[in-house]
N, CA, C and O atoms as a Maestro MAE file, in Angstrom:
{
 s_m_m2io_version
 :::
 2.0.0
}

f_m_ct {
 s_m_title
 :::
 protein
 m_atom[252] {
  # First column is atom index #
  i_m_mmod_type
  r_m_x_coord
  r_m_y_coord
  r_m_z_coord
  i_m_residue_number
  s_m_chain_name
  s_m_pdb_residue_name
  s_m_pdb_atom_name
  i_m_atomic_number
  :::
  1 25 120.731 -88.395 77.485 1 A "MET " " N  " 7
  2 3 120.161 -87.283 76.754 1 A "MET " " CA " 6
  3 2 118.902 -87.747 76.024 1 A "MET " " C  " 6
  4 15 118.951 -88.695 75.241 1 A "MET " " O  " 8
  5 25 117.810 -87.100 76.271 2 A "GLU " " N  " 7
  6 3 116.535 -87.503 75.679 2 A "GLU " " CA " 6
  7 2 116.324 -86.840 74.331 2 A "GLU " " C  " 6
  8 15 116.669 -85.676 74.130 2 A "GLU " " O  " 8
  9 25 115.748 -87.608 73.407 3 A "GLU " " N  " 7
  10 3 115.441 -87.053 72.093 3 A "GLU " " CA " 6
  11 2 114.116 -86.310 72.152 3 A "GLU " " C  " 6
  12 15 113.169 -86.743 72.808 3 A "GLU " " O  " 8
  13 25 114.071 -85.210 71.470 4 A "THR " " N  " 7
  14 3 112.811 -84.476 71.408 4 A "THR " " CA " 6
  15 2 111.912 -85.114 70.357 4 A "THR " " C  " 6
  16 15 112.362 -85.928 69.550 4 A "THR " " O  " 8
  17 25 110.650 -84.738 70.376 5 A "GLU " " N  " 7
  18 3 109.680 -85.305 69.433 5 A "GLU " " CA " 6
  19 2 110.056 -84.972 67.985 5 A "GLU " " C  " 6
  20 15 109.909 -85.807 67.093 5 A "GLU " " O  " 8
  21 25 110.540 -83.751 67.759 6 A "SER " " N  " 7
  22 3 110.905 -83.353 66.391 6 A "SER " " CA " 6
  23 2 112.113 -84.143 65.886 6 A "SER " " C  " 6
  24 15 112.178 -84.483 64.705 6 A "SER " " O  " 8
  25 25 113.069 -84.439 66.772 7 A "GLU " " N  " 7
  26 3 114.225 -85.241 66.373 7 A "GLU " " CA " 6
  27 2 113.796 -86.653 65.995 7 A "GLU " " C  " 6
  28 15 114.298 -87.220 65.024 7 A "GLU " " O  " 8
  29 25 112.873 -87.216 66.759 8 A "LYS " " N  " 7
  30 3 112.378 -88.560 66.450 8 A "LYS " " CA " 6
  31 2 111.697 -88.582 65.089 8 A "LYS " " C  " 6
  32 15 111.914 -89.493 64.290 8 A "LYS " " O  " 8
  33 25 110.865 -87.561 64.828 9 A "LYS " " N  " 7
  34 3 110.157 -87.505 63.548 9 A "LYS " " CA " 6
  35 2 111.136 -87.354 62.391 9 A "LYS " " C  " 6
  36 15 110.951 -87.948 61.329 9 A "LYS " " O  " 8
  37 25 112.174 -86.558 62.604 10 A "GLU " " N  " 7
  38 3 113.164 -86.352 61.544 10 A "GLU " " CA " 6
  39 2 113.915 -87.648 61.248 10 A "GLU " " C  " 6
  40 15 114.158 -87.975 60.086 10 A "GLU " " O  " 8
  41 25 114.280 -88.383 62.293 11 A "LYS " " N  " 7
  42 3 114.965 -89.663 62.099 11 A "LYS " " CA " 6
  43 2 114.069 -90.647 61.358 11 A "LYS " " C  " 6
  44 15 114.527 -91.354 60.461 11 A "LYS " " O  " 8
  45 25 112.790 -90.694 61.731 12 A "GLU " " N  " 7
  46 3 111.852 -91.589 61.052 12 A "GLU " " CA " 6
  47 2 111.729 -91.215 59.578 12 A "GLU " " C  " 6
  48 15 111.658 -92.084 58.709 12 A "GLU " " O  " 8
  49 25 111.703 -89.914 59.310 13 A "LYS " " N  " 7
  50 3 111.603 -89.440 57.928 13 A "LYS " " CA " 6
  51 2 112.829 -89.885 57.132 13 A "LYS " " C  " 6
  52 15 112.698 -90.341 55.997 13 A "LYS " " O  " 8
  53 25 114.022 -89.755 57.723 14 A "GLU " " N  " 7
  54 3 115.258 -90.172 57.058 14 A "GLU " " CA " 6
  55 2 115.243 -91.669 56.770 14 A "GLU " " C  " 6
  56 15 115.660 -92.108 55.698 14 A "GLU " " O  " 8
  57 25 114.763 -92.443 57.730 15 A "VAL " " N  " 7
  58 3 114.694 -93.893 57.547 15 A "VAL " " CA " 6
  59 2 113.750 -94.230 56.393 15 A "VAL " " C  " 6
  60 15 114.061 -95.086 55.564 15 A "VAL " " O  " 8
  61 25 112.601 -93.561 56.339 16 A "GLU " " N  " 7
  62 3 111.647 -93.806 55.256 16 A "GLU " " CA " 6
  63 2 112.248 -93.444 53.900 16 A "GLU " " C  " 6
  64 15 112.039 -94.154 52.917 16 A "GLU " " O  " 8
  65 25 112.997 -92.336 53.847 17 A "GLU " " N  " 7
  66 3 113.635 -91.936 52.591 17 A "GLU " " CA " 6
  67 2 114.655 -92.983 52.151 17 A "GLU " " C  " 6
  68 15 114.736 -93.319 50.970 17 A "GLU " " O  " 8
  69 25 115.431 -93.495 53.100 18 A "GLU " " N  " 7
  70 3 116.419 -94.519 52.768 18 A "GLU " " CA " 6
  71 2 115.737 -95.792 52.267 18 A "GLU " " C  " 6
  72 15 116.203 -96.419 51.315 18 A "GLU " " O  " 8
  73 25 114.634 -96.168 52.912 19 A "LYS " " N  " 7
  74 3 113.896 -97.358 52.476 19 A "LYS " " CA " 6
  75 2 113.398 -97.176 51.048 19 A "LYS " " C  " 6
  76 15 113.457 -98.102 50.239 19 A "LYS " " O  " 8
  77 25 112.905 -95.972 50.745 20 A "GLU " " N  " 7
  78 3 112.385 -95.703 49.405 20 A "GLU " " CA " 6
  79 2 113.507 -95.776 48.368 20 A "GLU " " C  " 6
  80 15 113.330 -96.350 47.294 20 A "GLU " " O  " 8
  81 25 114.668 -95.187 48.697 21 A "LYS " " N  " 7
  82 3 115.817 -95.241 47.783 21 A "LYS " " CA " 6
  83 2 116.230 -96.687 47.542 21 A "LYS " " C  " 6
  84 15 116.495 -97.087 46.409 21 A "LYS " " O  " 8
  85 25 116.282 -97.467 48.619 22 A "PHE " " N  " 7
  86 3 116.679 -98.866 48.486 22 A "PHE " " CA " 6
  87 2 115.708 -99.614 47.587 22 A "PHE " " C  " 6
  88 15 116.124 -100.394 46.731 22 A "PHE " " O  " 8
  89 25 114.405 -99.376 47.780 23 A "ALA " " N  " 7
  90 3 113.396 -100.059 46.972 23 A "ALA " " CA " 6
  91 2 113.560 -99.701 45.500 23 A "ALA " " C  " 6
  92 15 113.459 -100.573 44.637 23 A "ALA " " O  " 8
  93 25 113.812 -98.428 45.205 24 A "GLN " " N  " 7
  94 3 113.995 -98.009 43.811 24 A "GLN " " CA " 6
  95 2 115.241 -98.653 43.219 24 A "GLN " " C  " 6
  96 15 115.204 -99.166 42.101 24 A "GLN " " O  " 8
  97 25 116.344 -98.630 43.962 25 A "ASN " " N  " 7
  98 3 117.588 -99.221 43.472 25 A "ASN " " CA " 6
  99 2 117.438 -100.722 43.286 25 A "ASN " " C  " 6
  100 15 117.926 -101.282 42.305 25 A "ASN " " O  " 8
  101 25 116.769 -101.369 44.219 26 A "HIS " " N  " 7
  102 3 116.575 -102.814 44.137 26 A "HIS " " CA " 6
  103 2 115.758 -103.161 42.896 26 A "HIS " " C  " 6
  104 15 116.094 -104.098 42.171 26 A "HIS " " O  " 8
  105 25 114.686 -102.410 42.651 27 A "PHE " " N  " 7
  106 3 113.853 -102.649 41.473 27 A "PHE " " CA " 6
  107 2 114.677 -102.455 40.204 27 A "PHE " " C  " 6
  108 15 114.609 -103.273 39.286 27 A "PHE " " O  " 8
  109 25 115.454 -101.377 40.152 28 A "PHE " " N  " 7
  110 3 116.277 -101.088 38.978 28 A "PHE " " CA " 6
  111 2 117.282 -102.213 38.735 28 A "PHE " " C  " 6
  112 15 117.441 -102.673 37.604 28 A "PHE " " O  " 8
  113 25 117.954 -102.651 39.789 29 A "MET " " N  " 7
  114 3 118.968 -103.690 39.631 29 A "MET " " CA " 6
  115 2 118.356 -105.024 39.217 29 A "MET " " C  " 6
  116 15 118.968 -105.766 38.449 29 A "MET " " O  " 8
  117 25 117.155 -105.344 39.712 30 A "THR " " N  " 7
  118 3 116.524 -106.596 39.290 30 A "THR " " CA " 6
  119 2 116.140 -106.519 37.820 30 A "THR " " C  " 6
  120 15 116.228 -107.518 37.108 30 A "THR " " O  " 8
  121 25 115.714 -105.344 37.354 31 A "GLN " " N  " 7
  122 3 115.384 -105.194 35.933 31 A "GLN " " CA " 6
  123 2 116.639 -105.345 35.076 31 A "GLN " " C  " 6
  124 15 116.602 -105.979 34.022 31 A "GLN " " O  " 8
  125 25 117.747 -104.764 35.527 32 A "VAL " " N  " 7
  126 3 119.006 -104.880 34.794 32 A "VAL " " CA " 6
  127 2 119.451 -106.342 34.756 32 A "VAL " " C  " 6
  128 15 119.925 -106.821 33.726 32 A "VAL " " O  " 8
  129 25 119.301 -107.042 35.863 33 A "ALA " " N  " 7
  130 3 119.695 -108.449 35.918 33 A "ALA " " CA " 6
  131 2 118.860 -109.276 34.947 33 A "ALA " " C  " 6
  132 15 119.384 -110.172 34.285 33 A "ALA " " O  " 8
  133 25 117.563 -108.979 34.859 34 A "LYS " " N  " 7
  134 3 116.710 -109.708 33.918 34 A "LYS " " CA " 6
  135 2 117.167 -109.457 32.489 34 A "LYS " " C  " 6
  136 15 117.214 -110.382 31.679 34 A "LYS " " O  " 8
  137 25 117.501 -108.216 32.177 35 A "LEU " " N  " 7
  138 3 117.982 -107.899 30.829 35 A "LEU " " CA " 6
  139 2 119.270 -108.657 30.543 35 A "LEU " " C  " 6
  140 15 119.462 -109.185 29.447 35 A "LEU " " O  " 8
  141 25 120.150 -108.706 31.536 36 A "GLY " " N  " 7
  142 3 121.418 -109.396 31.362 36 A "GLY " " CA " 6
  143 2 121.228 -110.877 31.095 36 A "GLY " " C  " 6
  144 15 121.964 -111.456 30.296 36 A "GLY " " O  " 8
  145 25 120.258 -111.502 31.745 37 A "GLN " " N  " 7
  146 3 120.003 -112.919 31.527 37 A "GLN " " CA " 6
  147 2 119.497 -113.169 30.114 37 A "GLN " " C  " 6
  148 15 119.835 -114.183 29.502 37 A "GLN " " O  " 8
  149 25 118.691 -112.252 29.594 38 A "ASP " " N  " 7
  150 3 118.147 -112.430 28.252 38 A "ASP " " CA " 6
  151 2 119.229 -112.315 27.185 38 A "ASP " " C  " 6
  152 15 119.130 -112.945 26.132 38 A "ASP " " O  " 8
  153 25 120.261 -111.517 27.449 39 A "ASP " " N  " 7
  154 3 121.273 -111.246 26.435 39 A "ASP " " CA " 6
  155 2 122.458 -112.207 26.482 39 A "ASP " " C  " 6
  156 15 123.405 -112.040 25.713 39 A "ASP " " O  " 8
  157 25 122.431 -113.191 27.348 40 A "CYS " " N  " 7
  158 3 123.583 -114.078 27.492 40 A "CYS " " CA " 6
  159 2 123.882 -114.854 26.215 40 A "CYS " " C  " 6
  160 15 125.041 -115.181 25.959 40 A "CYS " " O  " 8
  161 25 122.871 -115.155 25.409 41 A "SER " " N  " 7
  162 3 123.097 -115.929 24.195 41 A "SER " " CA " 6
  163 2 124.003 -115.172 23.231 41 A "SER " " C  " 6
  164 15 124.764 -115.787 22.483 41 A "SER " " O  " 8
  165 25 123.927 -113.846 23.242 42 A "SER " " N  " 7
  166 3 124.754 -113.070 22.316 42 A "SER " " CA " 6
  167 2 126.228 -113.112 22.718 42 A "SER " " C  " 6
  168 15 127.103 -112.850 21.893 42 A "SER " " O  " 8
  169 25 126.506 -113.442 23.983 43 A "LEU " " N  " 7
  170 3 127.898 -113.489 24.423 43 A "LEU " " CA " 6
  171 2 128.637 -114.678 23.819 43 A "LEU " " C  " 6
  172 15 129.858 -114.640 23.670 43 A "LEU " " O  " 8
  173 25 127.905 -115.730 23.471 44 A "ASN " " N  " 7
  174 3 128.544 -116.929 22.945 44 A "ASN " " CA " 6
  175 2 128.833 -116.825 21.452 44 A "ASN " " C  " 6
  176 15 129.636 -117.597 20.928 44 A "ASN " " O  " 8
  177 25 128.196 -115.890 20.763 45 A "SER " " N  " 7
  178 3 128.430 -115.763 19.323 45 A "SER " " CA " 6
  179 2 129.699 -114.946 19.082 45 A "SER " " C  " 6
  180 15 129.994 -114.025 19.843 45 A "SER " " O  " 8
  181 25 130.453 -115.277 18.025 46 A "PRO " " N  " 7
  182 3 131.684 -114.520 17.763 46 A "PRO " " CA " 6
  183 2 131.369 -113.082 17.345 46 A "PRO " " C  " 6
  184 15 130.329 -112.808 16.747 46 A "PRO " " O  " 8
  185 25 132.266 -112.193 17.665 47 A "ILE " " N  " 7
  186 3 132.079 -110.783 17.318 47 A "ILE " " CA " 6
  187 2 132.691 -110.542 15.943 47 A "ILE " " C  " 6
  188 15 133.878 -110.798 15.744 47 A "ILE " " O  " 8
  189 25 131.906 -110.058 15.002 48 A "PRO " " N  " 7
  190 3 132.465 -109.800 13.669 48 A "PRO " " CA " 6
  191 2 133.430 -108.611 13.716 48 A "PRO " " C  " 6
  192 15 133.220 -107.677 14.490 48 A "PRO " " O  " 8
  193 25 134.478 -108.637 12.900 49 A "PRO " " N  " 7
  194 3 135.419 -107.519 12.926 49 A "PRO " " CA " 6
  195 2 134.764 -106.252 12.382 49 A "PRO " " C  " 6
  196 15 133.944 -106.312 11.466 49 A "PRO " " O  " 8
  197 25 135.125 -105.135 12.938 50 A "ALA " " N  " 7
  198 3 134.579 -103.862 12.468 50 A "ALA " " CA " 6
  199 2 135.221 -103.511 11.130 50 A "ALA " " C  " 6
  200 15 136.422 -103.718 10.954 50 A "ALA " " O  " 8
  201 25 134.441 -102.981 10.182 51 A "PRO " " N  " 7
  202 3 134.985 -102.694 8.847 51 A "PRO " " CA " 6
  203 2 136.132 -101.678 8.872 51 A "PRO " " C  " 6
  204 15 137.033 -101.740 8.036 51 A "PRO " " O  " 8
  205 25 136.099 -100.755 9.818 52 A "TYR " " N  " 7
  206 3 137.158 -99.749 9.847 52 A "TYR " " CA " 6
  207 2 138.455 -100.286 10.429 52 A "TYR " " C  " 6
  208 15 139.477 -99.601 10.396 52 A "TYR " " O  " 8
  209 25 138.430 -101.510 10.965 53 A "LEU " " N  " 7
  210 3 139.653 -102.086 11.517 53 A "LEU " " CA " 6
  211 2 140.428 -102.897 10.479 53 A "LEU " " C  " 6
  212 15 141.567 -103.294 10.725 53 A "LEU " " O  " 8
  213 25 139.815 -103.144 9.321 54 A "LYS " " N  " 7
  214 3 140.509 -103.917 8.291 54 A "LYS " " CA " 6
  215 2 141.658 -103.069 7.744 54 A "LYS " " C  " 6
  216 15 141.465 -101.924 7.336 54 A "LYS " " O  " 8
  217 25 142.853 -103.654 7.743 55 A "VAL " " N  " 7
  218 3 144.039 -102.902 7.336 55 A "VAL " " CA " 6
  219 2 144.237 -103.060 5.834 55 A "VAL " " C  " 6
  220 15 144.357 -104.177 5.330 55 A "VAL " " O  " 8
  221 25 144.270 -101.945 5.127 56 A "SER " " N  " 7
  222 3 144.479 -102.010 3.682 56 A "SER " " CA " 6
  223 2 145.964 -101.849 3.351 56 A "SER " " C  " 6
  224 15 146.433 -102.380 2.344 56 A "SER " " O  " 8
  225 25 146.694 -101.132 4.178 57 A "SER " " N  " 7
  226 3 148.132 -100.979 3.972 57 A "SER " " CA " 6
  227 2 148.806 -100.965 5.342 57 A "SER " " C  " 6
  228 15 148.170 -100.622 6.338 57 A "SER " " O  " 8
  229 25 150.078 -101.333 5.402 58 A "PRO " " N  " 7
  230 3 150.755 -101.335 6.704 58 A "PRO " " CA " 6
  231 2 150.860 -99.914 7.257 58 A "PRO " " C  " 6
  232 15 150.898 -98.951 6.490 58 A "PRO " " O  " 8
  233 25 150.906 -99.783 8.560 59 A "PRO " " N  " 7
  234 3 151.020 -98.445 9.146 59 A "PRO " " CA " 6
  235 2 152.368 -97.810 8.795 59 A "PRO " " C  " 6
  236 15 153.353 -98.525 8.617 59 A "PRO " " O  " 8
  237 25 152.424 -96.510 8.695 60 A "PRO " " N  " 7
  238 3 153.699 -95.852 8.349 60 A "PRO " " CA " 6
  239 2 154.724 -95.994 9.473 60 A "PRO " " C  " 6
  240 15 154.371 -96.076 10.649 60 A "PRO " " O  " 8
  241 25 155.978 -96.022 9.093 61 A "ASP " " N  " 7
  242 3 157.056 -96.092 10.089 61 A "ASP " " CA " 6
  243 2 157.188 -94.749 10.784 61 A "ASP " " C  " 6
  244 15 157.365 -93.717 10.135 61 A "ASP " " O  " 8
  245 25 157.101 -94.768 12.112 62 A "ILE " " N  " 7
  246 3 157.198 -93.505 12.838 62 A "ILE " " CA " 6
  247 2 158.640 -93.283 13.299 62 A "ILE " " C  " 6
  248 15 159.092 -92.146 13.425 62 A "ILE " " O  " 8
  249 25 159.349 -94.374 13.547 63 A "PHE " " N  " 7
  250 3 160.688 -94.226 14.122 63 A "PHE " " CA " 6
  251 2 161.753 -94.138 13.061 63 A "PHE " " C  " 6
  252 15 162.935 -94.012 13.382 63 A "PHE " " O  " 8
  :::
 }
 m_bond[251] {
  # First column is bond index #
  i_m_from
  i_m_to
  i_m_order
  :::
  1 1 2 1
  2 2 3 1
  3 3 4 2
  4 3 5 1
  5 5 6 1
  6 6 7 1
  7 7 8 2
  8 7 9 1
  9 9 10 1
  10 10 11 1
  11 11 12 2
  12 11 13 1
  13 13 14 1
  14 14 15 1
  15 15 16 2
  16 15 17 1
  17 17 18 1
  18 18 19 1
  19 19 20 2
  20 19 21 1
  21 21 22 1
  22 22 23 1
  23 23 24 2
  24 23 25 1
  25 25 26 1
  26 26 27 1
  27 27 28 2
  28 27 29 1
  29 29 30 1
  30 30 31 1
  31 31 32 2
  32 31 33 1
  33 33 34 1
  34 34 35 1
  35 35 36 2
  36 35 37 1
  37 37 38 1
  38 38 39 1
  39 39 40 2
  40 39 41 1
  41 41 42 1
  42 42 43 1
  43 43 44 2
  44 43 45 1
  45 45 46 1
  46 46 47 1
  47 47 48 2
  48 47 49 1
  49 49 50 1
  50 50 51 1
  51 51 52 2
  52 51 53 1
  53 53 54 1
  54 54 55 1
  55 55 56 2
  56 55 57 1
  57 57 58 1
  58 58 59 1
  59 59 60 2
  60 59 61 1
  61 61 62 1
  62 62 63 1
  63 63 64 2
  64 63 65 1
  65 65 66 1
  66 66 67 1
  67 67 68 2
  68 67 69 1
  69 69 70 1
  70 70 71 1
  71 71 72 2
  72 71 73 1
  73 73 74 1
  74 74 75 1
  75 75 76 2
  76 75 77 1
  77 77 78 1
  78 78 79 1
  79 79 80 2
  80 79 81 1
  81 81 82 1
  82 82 83 1
  83 83 84 2
  84 83 85 1
  85 85 86 1
  86 86 87 1
  87 87 88 2
  88 87 89 1
  89 89 90 1
  90 90 91 1
  91 91 92 2
  92 91 93 1
  93 93 94 1
  94 94 95 1
  95 95 96 2
  96 95 97 1
  97 97 98 1
  98 98 99 1
  99 99 100 2
  100 99 101 1
  101 101 102 1
  102 102 103 1
  103 103 104 2
  104 103 105 1
  105 105 106 1
  106 106 107 1
  107 107 108 2
  108 107 109 1
  109 109 110 1
  110 110 111 1
  111 111 112 2
  112 111 113 1
  113 113 114 1
  114 114 115 1
  115 115 116 2
  116 115 117 1
  117 117 118 1
  118 118 119 1
  119 119 120 2
  120 119 121 1
  121 121 122 1
  122 122 123 1
  123 123 124 2
  124 123 125 1
  125 125 126 1
  126 126 127 1
  127 127 128 2
  128 127 129 1
  129 129 130 1
  130 130 131 1
  131 131 132 2
  132 131 133 1
  133 133 134 1
  134 134 135 1
  135 135 136 2
  136 135 137 1
  137 137 138 1
  138 138 139 1
  139 139 140 2
  140 139 141 1
  141 141 142 1
  142 142 143 1
  143 143 144 2
  144 143 145 1
  145 145 146 1
  146 146 147 1
  147 147 148 2
  148 147 149 1
  149 149 150 1
  150 150 151 1
  151 151 152 2
  152 151 153 1
  153 153 154 1
  154 154 155 1
  155 155 156 2
  156 155 157 1
  157 157 158 1
  158 158 159 1
  159 159 160 2
  160 159 161 1
  161 161 162 1
  162 162 163 1
  163 163 164 2
  164 163 165 1
  165 165 166 1
  166 166 167 1
  167 167 168 2
  168 167 169 1
  169 169 170 1
  170 170 171 1
  171 171 172 2
  172 171 173 1
  173 173 174 1
  174 174 175 1
  175 175 176 2
  176 175 177 1
  177 177 178 1
  178 178 179 1
  179 179 180 2
  180 179 181 1
  181 181 182 1
  182 182 183 1
  183 183 184 2
  184 183 185 1
  185 185 186 1
  186 186 187 1
  187 187 188 2
  188 187 189 1
  189 189 190 1
  190 190 191 1
  191 191 192 2
  192 191 193 1
  193 193 194 1
  194 194 195 1
  195 195 196 2
  196 195 197 1
  197 197 198 1
  198 198 199 1
  199 199 200 2
  200 199 201 1
  201 201 202 1
  202 202 203 1
  203 203 204 2
  204 203 205 1
  205 205 206 1
  206 206 207 1
  207 207 208 2
  208 207 209 1
  209 209 210 1
  210 210 211 1
  211 211 212 2
  212 211 213 1
  213 213 214 1
  214 214 215 1
  215 215 216 2
  216 215 217 1
  217 217 218 1
  218 218 219 1
  219 219 220 2
  220 219 221 1
  221 221 222 1
  222 222 223 1
  223 223 224 2
  224 223 225 1
  225 225 226 1
  226 226 227 1
  227 227 228 2
  228 227 229 1
  229 229 230 1
  230 230 231 1
  231 231 232 2
  232 231 233 1
  233 233 234 1
  234 234 235 1
  235 235 236 2
  236 235 237 1
  237 237 238 1
  238 238 239 1
  239 239 240 2
  240 239 241 1
  241 241 242 1
  242 242 243 1
  243 243 244 2
  244 243 245 1
  245 245 246 1
  246 246 247 1
  247 247 248 2
  248 247 249 1
  249 249 250 1
  250 250 251 1
  251 251 252 2
  :::
 }
}
């Protein structure tokens, strides 16, 4: 079965769209990776407790 000229053009258009999407996603992911590398130092520091988590009185007995 032979492809018509319009089918070939449509397939080429789809391929170009996919290439463009890939390029955008690739650029985005490389930017995210760069950000992640910069923030690695914060992962080694201890996380301070949140003030609202400090318990002032024991929780009430529910049972």
